[in-house]
C-alpha positions in Angstrom: -16.7 8.6 26.3 -17.3 5.4 24.4 -17.5 7.4 21.2 -13.9 8.6 21.6 -12.6 5.0 22.1 -14.6 3.8 19.1 -13.3 6.6 16.9 -9.7 6.0 17.9 -10.1 2.2 17.2 -11.5 2.8 13.7 -8.7 5.2 12.8 -6.0 2.8 13.9 -7.2 -0.2 11.9 -5.2 -1.2 8.9 -6.3 -3.0 5.8 -5.5 -6.7 5.5 -3.1 -6.1 2.6 -1.2 -3.5 4.6 -0.6 -6.1 7.4 -0.3 -9.1 5.0 1.0 -7.8 1.7 1.3 -11.3 0.2 -2.5 -11.2 0.0 -2.4 -8.4 -2.5 -2.6 -9.4 -6.2 -0.3 -6.5 -7.3 2.3 -7.3 -4.8 2.3 -11.0 -5.7 2.4 -10.2 -9.5 5.4 -7.9 -9.0 7.4 -10.3 -6.8 6.5 -13.5 -8.7 6.2 -12.4 -12.4 8.1 -9.1 -12.7 11.0 -9.8 -10.2 11.1 -13.5 -10.8 11.1 -14.7 -7.2 10.0 -18.2 -6.4 7.1 -19.1 -4.2 9.6 -20.4 -1.6 11.5 -17.1 -1.7 8.3 -15.1 -1.2 7.2 -17.3 1.6 10.5 -17.0 3.4 10.5 -13.2 3.0 7.0 -13.0 4.6 7.7 -15.8 7.1 4.8 -17.9 5.8 4.4 -21.3 4.3 5.0 -21.8 0.6 1.5 -23.3 0.3 0.0 -19.9 1.4 1.8 -18.2 -1.4 0.6 -20.8 -3.8 -3.0 -20.4 -2.5 -3.0 -16.6 -3.1 -1.3 -16.9 -6.5 -3.9 -19.5 -7.5 -6.7 -17.3 -6.2 -5.7 -14.4 -8.3 -5.0 -16.5 -11.4 -1.2 -15.8 -11.4 0.3 -18.9 -13.1 3.6 -20.6 -13.2 3.7 -20.1 -16.9 3.6 -16.4 -16.5 6.6 -16.6 -14.2 8.5 -19.0 -16.5 8.7 -21.8 -14.0 
């Protein structure tokens, strides 16, 4: 019986980037560089703080110069 529960639990888990797409480098690069959204706009869209967006951009080496800011 515990095997069924465990199997169901594993199948229902989602990756972090599915639940929090702002942590995905490709998503950030598209929004920030290609689409030209500001950190504040991205933060408001995902209902997070601007400093969180800044953290992830910095972590992935996505710079303000690339975005033209």
